[in-house]
C-alpha positions as CSV (number, residue, x, y, z in Angstrom):
1,M,-45.8,28.6,11.6
2,S,-45.3,28.6,15.8
3,E,-41.8,28.6,16.8
4,L,-42.9,26.2,19.3
5,W,-42.9,23.2,16.9
6,K,-39.5,23.9,15.4
7,V,-38.0,23.4,18.6
8,D,-38.6,19.5,18.0
9,P,-35.5,18.6,15.7
10,T,-37.4,15.9,14.0
11,F,-40.7,18.0,13.0
12,T,-41.0,18.7,9.4
13,N,-44.4,19.5,8.8
14,Y,-44.1,22.9,7.8
15,V,-43.6,24.9,4.4
16,P,-40.3,27.3,4.6
17,T,-40.6,30.6,3.3
18,T,-36.9,31.5,3.4
19,A,-33.8,29.6,2.1
20,E,-32.4,28.9,6.0
21,E,-35.6,27.6,6.7
22,A,-35.7,25.1,3.4
23,V,-32.1,24.1,4.4
24,D,-33.4,23.3,8.1
25,R,-36.1,21.3,6.8
26,F,-34.2,19.1,4.2
27,V,-31.4,18.4,7.2
28,R,-34.3,17.4,9.6
29,C,-35.7,15.0,6.8
30,R,-32.2,13.8,6.1
31,N,-31.6,13.2,9.7
32,N,-34.9,11.5,10.2
33,G,-34.0,8.7,7.6
34,L,-34.6,9.9,4.4
35,K,-33.4,7.7,1.7
36,P,-30.9,9.3,-0.9
37,M,-33.1,8.1,-3.7
38,L,-35.8,10.7,-2.6
39,Y,-33.4,13.8,-2.0
40,P,-34.8,15.5,-5.6
41,E,-38.2,15.2,-4.4
42,C,-37.5,16.3,-1.1
43,L,-35.6,19.5,-2.4
44,I,-38.2,20.3,-4.4
45,Q,-40.8,20.1,-1.4
46,C,-38.4,22.3,0.8
47,S,-38.8,24.8,-2.1
48,R,-42.2,25.2,-2.8
49,G,-43.0,28.4,-0.5
50,L,-39.9,30.3,-1.7
51,D,-39.9,33.2,-3.5
52,E,-37.2,33.9,-6.6
53,S,-34.4,35.4,-4.4
54,Q,-34.8,32.9,-1.7
55,I,-35.0,30.1,-4.3
56,S,-31.8,31.4,-6.1
57,R,-30.2,31.1,-2.2
58,F,-31.3,27.9,-1.8
59,E,-30.0,26.5,-5.1
60,E,-26.6,27.8,-4.2
61,W,-26.7,25.7,-1.0
62,I,-27.7,22.9,-3.2
63,I,-24.9,23.1,-5.4
64,N,-22.2,24.0,-2.7
65,P,-23.5,23.2,0.7
66,G,-19.8,23.8,1.9
67,G,-20.0,27.6,1.3
68,P,-18.5,29.8,-0.9
69,I,-14.9,29.1,-2.4
70,A,-12.7,31.7,-0.8
71,G,-10.4,33.3,-3.4
72,D,-9.9,33.0,-7.0
73,L,-9.3,29.8,-8.8
74,V,-6.6,29.9,-10.7
75,P,-6.2,27.2,-13.5
76,T,-2.9,25.0,-13.1
77,T,-1.5,23.5,-16.5
78,E,1.7,22.1,-15.2
79,I,0.4,18.8,-14.5
80,N,-1.8,18.4,-17.6
81,D,1.3,19.4,-19.5
82,S,3.5,16.7,-17.8
83,N,0.5,14.0,-18.1
84,D,0.4,15.0,-21.7
85,A,4.3,14.7,-22.5
86,I,4.5,11.5,-20.6
87,F,1.3,9.9,-22.9
88,A,3.1,11.0,-26.0
89,K,6.5,9.3,-24.9
90,T,4.7,6.3,-24.2
91,L,2.4,6.5,-27.3
92,A,5.3,6.8,-29.5
93,R,7.4,4.1,-27.8
94,V,4.4,1.7,-27.8
95,T,3.4,2.2,-31.5
96,S,7.2,1.9,-32.6
97,K,7.1,-1.5,-31.0
98,M,3.4,-2.5,-32.4
99,L,4.2,-1.4,-36.2
100,P,7.7,-2.3,-36.9
101,E,9.6,-0.6,-40.0
102,E,10.0,-3.2,-42.7
103,D,13.2,-3.0,-45.0
104,E,12.7,-4.8,-48.2
105,D,16.4,-5.3,-48.4
106,D,16.3,-7.7,-45.5
107,E,16.1,-11.4,-45.8
108,K,13.6,-13.9,-44.6
109,L,14.8,-15.3,-41.2
110,P,15.0,-19.0,-40.8
111,P,12.3,-20.4,-38.3
112,V,13.3,-20.2,-34.9
113,P,14.2,-24.0,-33.5
114,A,12.1,-23.9,-30.4
115,L,9.1,-22.7,-32.4
116,A,9.7,-26.1,-35.0
117,R,9.8,-28.0,-31.7
118,E,6.9,-26.8,-30.1
119,I,4.9,-27.1,-33.7
120,S,6.2,-30.7,-33.8
121,V,4.9,-31.5,-30.1
122,M,1.4,-30.0,-31.1
123,G,1.3,-32.5,-34.0
124,F,2.7,-30.8,-37.1
125,R,5.7,-31.0,-38.9
126,S,7.6,-28.0,-38.9
127,E,8.8,-28.2,-42.5
128,T,5.2,-28.4,-44.0
129,L,2.9,-27.9,-40.8
130,A,1.1,-31.0,-42.1
131,P,-0.7,-33.1,-39.0
132,V,1.6,-35.7,-38.0
133,S,0.1,-39.1,-37.7
134,I,-0.4,-40.0,-34.2
135,P,-1.1,-43.4,-33.3
136,S,-4.6,-44.4,-31.5
137,T,-5.0,-45.3,-28.0
138,S,-4.6,-48.7,-27.0
139,T,-7.9,-50.1,-26.3
140,T,-6.6,-52.8,-23.8
141,G,-5.3,-50.0,-21.4
142,P,-7.5,-49.6,-18.4
143,C,-9.5,-46.7,-19.6
144,P,-10.6,-47.6,-23.1
145,P,-11.7,-44.8,-25.5
146,S,-15.4,-44.3,-25.7
147,G,-17.0,-46.5,-28.3
148,A,-14.3,-49.2,-27.5
149,S,-15.6,-52.6,-26.9
150,D,-13.6,-54.8,-23.8
């Protein structure tokens, strides 16, 4: 390929033979407005002229375009252990509230008066929870119920 054409930053009509050229071609395509949806196809087209060693280098760039990581990675488990301890404590607290232990020696508690009032307001007698007879709406008011005649 003539180096003259590569001077144009928008030129992409060439088959790369090195990993550097493949990266260059992909970046040119991306800068020319390549949609992210088409990145896989473009990467394949950029690698079609590479030999095995160059493909390996190009794949390394695809996986980590920022370069190799400096130094060894050391796993830190302090945060994970701390999070697991907090989770275990919270789980124990929540499950103890959700599943209270029932003692057979405890007597049944009487109904709560506020709850009895709410039940009677909703139209039930608190003793039997049977519906309370509610008088029907007057048909002589300004808004007669449906089906009522004037």
